[in-house]
N, C-alpha and C positions, 0 to 999 in steps of 0.2 A: 650651516643652519640659516634656513629661511623663514620669516616673519609675514603674518598678513597684515600688511600696513592701510588702516580705513579710509588714510588719506591720498593715497595713488591706489586704492581698491586692485590690487596684487600683492604678490608674496614677492617679497624682495630681502635681498641676504643680508643677515644682520651684522652689521660693520659699529659697533659700538664706540662713542667720542674716544675714550681713552682703554686702548688693548689691554684685554685681560678683565675690565670693570662695566657694568651694567648700574647705570643710574636710574630707578624704578618707581613712578608715581602711580599711586592707585588710587580711586576715589573711594573712600570710606562710610561707612554709616553715617546717620544722622540719628542722633544719640536720643531718642522719646521713648523706644518702646524696643522688643525682641527683634530680632533681625530674622526675616522669613527665608523662606529655602528657595527663593530668586535670589533675594543677597546671597546666600551660602552658595549659590553655583559660584558667583563672581567670585568671593572669596576664595574657594575653593581652586578656582580653575589659574588664579594669577597667583597664588600660593604654592600650586604645581610649578607652573612658568617661572616662578623664580627660583623652586629647587630643584629646576632641569639645569635651570643656567648655572648654577652650584654643584651640580653634577658633571658640568662641563668643565667645569675649574675656574668658571668667574667669580669675580669678589660681588656681590649685589649689593648696593645700598637701596632697602626697599621702604618706601615713602607709605601710609596709610593712614590718611587725618579721619577724624574724630569733628562731623560739624556739630558744635552744642550750642548753638545759635540758629533760631530757624522759627519760621513760622508756627511750625507744627510744635516746637517744643513749649513755646511759651504759651500756647493754648491748652497743649497736657498741664505745666507746670500750676497754670491758674485754676484748671479743673479739681487741682490736686491741692491748692493752696501750699505751694512750696515753691521752691525759686527756681530758676531755670538750671542753675549751676546746680542744687543738689537733685532735679531729675536728671540732668546731665553726667553727672558723679554716678549713679546708680546706675543708669544703664551703658553707661562706660564697661563699669565693672561685670555687669550680666556679658556685656561684647564677650569680653576676655574669656569667661567660664564657657560660652558657646564653642568661641573659636579655638579654645585650648582643646574641650571635647571632641572638635571637628580635628583636632592633630593641623590646624594652622600655625604655622609656626609665627612668632611674634616678630612683628615690623622692624627695624631698625630705629624708627622712630615715629611714633604715632602722636603729632602735634594736634593741639584743640585748637580752631580758629578762635576764641576766646583770649587765648595768648599770645595772639600775632596781632590783638588791636593796634598798637604802635607802627607795627610795620606795615600794617595795611594803607593805616592813614597816609603815612609816607607813599606810599605806592598809587594812591589814587591823587595826593598833589604833584606827584609826577605827570602821572595821565591829564589832570587840569592843566600844567605846565605846556604839554606836547600838543594840547588842541586837540585831546582823544575826550573828554569828559567836560561837563561842565554843571556848574550848581545850580538848582533852583528851587528858594524858600526851606534849605535846610537838605535837600535829598540832592545827592549827585547821578547823574547817568551816565553810561560811556554812550560816544556819538557813534554808531555802527556806521554810518557811509563814510566818516571820515577814515577807520579803515578800510583800504583798499581789497583786501583779503577776505573781509566777512563773506562765511559759507562757504570756504573751501572745504571746509572737514565733511560739511552735508553735501557737495557737491551742489550747490544752487546758488542763485546769486539773490538777492536781498528782494527782489520782487517777487520773484518765486516761495521763497521763504515768508515772505509777509502775507502772501495769499494763502499759505497752508499753513498760518500760525494761528493761534489763540492768543489774541495780543489783548490785554488789558489796558482799555482808552485811558489815555493820562493826557488830556491838551496842553499839559507843561513843556511834554519833553518836543525836543525839536521832528523828530520822528518814531512812529508807533515802535519800528524794532529798536529803538534805546533802552537799556537797562540797567536798572538800579546796583552802583556798586558802594552806596551809603543810603543809609536810610533813615529819615531821622525820627523819633522816639514820637510812639504814640503814649495816648496815657496808661500807665499799667506794664510797660514794656521796659525790660533793662537797658539801660543805653550806657556809653563811653563819651565823652569831651571828644571833638573834634573841631576844627577852623570851620566849620560850617554847624555845630550847634549840636546839643544832646541827641545820638543817635547809635547805629548798628550795621556792619558791613550788610553787604549783599551776598548771598551763597556764592555767586561765581568768584568773586574777587578775594575770597579765602583760601582756594585751590592755587591762584596763579601767586599770592604772595606765599603760602607756604613752601609752595613747590620750590621756588625763586632762592629763599632760603634756606632749604635744606639740600638743594642740587645743583643749584647756579640756575645761570639766564637761561641755558639751552639741555634739554636732561636727553635720555637715550629711549624711553619708553613710557608712553602716558597712555594709564588703559582704565577700563571699567566698564559698566554693564552699557549696553547697547541702547539703552535707554537714557544715556546720559551723552549721546553723541551732539544732540541740539534740544535745548540748547546751551547745557552747561560745560559742555568742551569747547564748543563753538566761540562760547565766550571766554572763556580760558584763553584761546589762542588769542583772540584781538585784544584783550588786555595786556597779555604777557608780550605779544609782539610789538605791542603799539609802544609798552612802555620800553624796549631794549632793543626796537628794531633788527631783532635777532629770532631764529626759527627756535620756539618753543620747544616742540619733541619732537624728536626726527622720527619714532614709531608709532604709530596710533596704533592700538588694541581694544577691541570690543568684545562680551561673551554675549552670545544672544540670551532669551528668556526661557523661562521655566514655563509651562502648563500647566494645569491640574487635571487630569481625565479631559484631557484635550479642548480644557476650555480657561482662558484667563483668569491668572488666582485672582478673587473677590471676597471681601469675607459676606459680600450681598448674596454672593452664588454658595455661601458656607465649604467651599475648599481652598480657605486660608490656610496654609501651614508656617507655623514657626519653627524654624531649626531646633530648638529644645524639645518641641514636643514630638520632632519624631526622633531625636538622640535618646530619649525616654525609650523606645522602641526597637532601634538600629544600632548597629554597633557603628561607630566612625569609617572604620572601613565598609563598608556596606556604602552609607551615603556619599564616601567618599567616592567609588569605583561607580556607581549610579551618576551621579554629577560629571563627572568622566567618562563614561561609556558612549556619548556622543560627541562629535567634534566640539570645543566650545563655541564657533562662530554657528554652530546646528541649534536650532529649538528642540528641546528634552519636553517627551510628558512625562510626567509625575504621576504617577499612582501606588499606594500599597502594595497593588498585585505587582508591581515591576520591582520594588523595593524588595519583596519576597521571593523573585527570582534573584535578583540581584545578590540578595542574603544567600542561596544557595550556591550559586555560583562563588562567594567568599569562603564559603565551606570547603569548597571542592578543591580551592586553592590553600587552607589552611591545612585540611587534611593531608595533603601533600609534601608541606613543612613539618606536620607532628610526624608522617611517617619519614622524615631523614632526621629528625629529631632524635626519634626513638631508635632508628638505624643503628644511630651513632654508637648505642650501648650495645648492641649485638652485633657487630662487624668482627671479626678476628685478625683482619689484615689491616696494619695499619698503612705503609706507603702504597701509592698507583702502582702500578702495572705499566706494562711498556704500551699493553693495548690502553687500559684507562687513559695515559698521556696522550694519545692519537685520539681518545676519545672527547677527551676535552677542546678539542678546535670545533667538533661538530657544536657541544654545549655553547661555544664561544659567538658560533654563527647566529646563536636566538640575540645575542647582546648588539650585535651589530646593527641586525633586524630592529631592531628595539631603537636605537639610538637613530638609524636612519628614518624612522618614523616619527620619532621624535623631532629631531631636525627639521622635517618638513610640516614647518607651522603648529609644532606643539600638537601633533597627532595622537591624543590619548587614547581614542579607541581600538587605535592600530596596536598602538604599541602593548595595550590589555591583551587583546588577541595573541600578538607575540608570548607574553606571560603563559597564558594558557598552552599555549605548543611545546613553551620549554617545561610545565609541568609535565603535559602528558607523556613527552619524549624521558623527562625522568622518571616517572613512575614506570614505566614502560622496562626501563632499561636500569636501574639503578635496586641494587635488593642486597640481600644479607651476604651475597657474595663477593661485593664489590668490596673497595677499601675504605676504611675512614676518610683518607685524604682527600677522595673524590664524592663521599657523600658531604663533608663540608664545605668543599667547593660547590658543589648544587645548593647544597641550604644556600652559602653564601652568597650564590650569582640570584636566585631568587627573591631573595630579601634585596641586593642592591638595585635589581631594575622595579623593585615594588615604592623602595626609599623616593624618589621623585615625585612620585604621584601619592605620597603618605599612605601607605597601605602596606600589610605584609609584613609590618616590624613588630608584633604582637608575638610571645613564646605561647606554643600551643603543647609542647611534651604534655604528656598524660591524658589527654582530651581526645586521642585517636582512639583507644579504646574504648574508651566513653560512649561516643560518635559510630563507633563500627557497631556493636552491640544496639543501639539506639535502629541505626538501620536496618540489621539485621530482624530485628523486633516487627519494624514498619513491615517488612519484607514478609514473615512469616503470616504477618496480618492480611496482606494482601493475597497471597496464598489460599487465607481461609477465605476468603472475601472470591474465590476466582478470578482475581485481577490478574491476570499472568502477566498481563505489558507493566505494571506496575513492580511487579515482583524480577519480572528481566531487566528492568529497566538499574535498578536498585542492585543487582548483580553485577549489571556493567559497567555502572556507575565505580562500586568498589573495585572491580577489577582495572578500570583506567587508572587505579590509585595504588595497584600494584596487590590488591587484596583479593585472594580466591576462597570460594565460598565451597562448604563441604557438605553436601547433605548427607548424615549420616542416623542408623536408627537411633542415634544416643542423643539425637538434635543436630542443629549446623555448627560446624563448626569453619577459624576461617584462619589463615596462613599468610603470610606475607609471600609474592613471588620469587 
């Protein structure tokens, strides 16, 4: 299995620290609002990575944190006249609702930053003792020049990063690139006791501490959206390796952005969508397939038209599943014939190709194409003359390949006839409108699913091949 490592900028053979096990940390949401579709892509992508590792037989310890203390949280809590904890509690619950609706597996642990204050304080003490951090009037900063490897994830040296970044000017810092690991309390802010006075942790230190506590000094994979590569992940590396002197993460993975109608998502452009808004209109299978229809390192463009197109594609796969489910009650032969046993080898060749694509840096786009090829193969060659054993094998295989992607697990039995009748009605209307192209397309799509239409004086009839 090969994984593209952001640190080395190349695909590398995946070799875990411990054979058969994967320690994986993914940066989670700041819980002050519902998560948007850009967040959703990151969550779906790395849920799929985790699922595929499990499919390949690995035991995965998957950590995804909640940032529950942050400037945005403090601002919103003050606006609503509630505590930051109340705000965090509410939106953690809302996160689970939306993540569950997206068929995202629960993490092994979802740590909250505010539950790790004591460990964070101890972490910072060690950084100070090692000369990697210093205190100024209740604030503690990480000394970036002290850490020789600073910039290695982004591939730039300190001077280049300084020129290319917007930096908050603070004359108390030894260097403009130094960042806060502990922030002294400001009026109206929640705070905790520390050797440097009342305050709260900086954002970057939280993930370093939770990863260290739950996964150890060195982990297999650290992942998140590409916007986190710098400065968040760069700072995590500096802190973690400054503390331990050991490699923090052996593989770094980053998912690309989602544009909306070819523009960056922004509330000011009125093109901002939360995952919940989209899930009110589309099933999780549709949203997940859309998010996985491009390689995770490739930017994708979001639009409702593209989701509609994805829905039609998902429906085609579910029609194949429903057809197989209905065939189970119609076929008369129980056991496979010798010809069918030989045919199984051809079906398994699709599974082999699927694994080949997913083993190549989780190429979900090509893996989805393989599933469609498999469905066409099954639609064309499996029907009422097939054995029940072959039908069951085919159905199980489609579901098996869908499971790592988090799709195609719902039973659609009984829905197929209703869908066929709807398409026939749509075709009849197209013929009345003399839209022969649409009429032919509906007929051909149904034929590809093993359904033949017959135009008779009594109306349209259909039968399975």
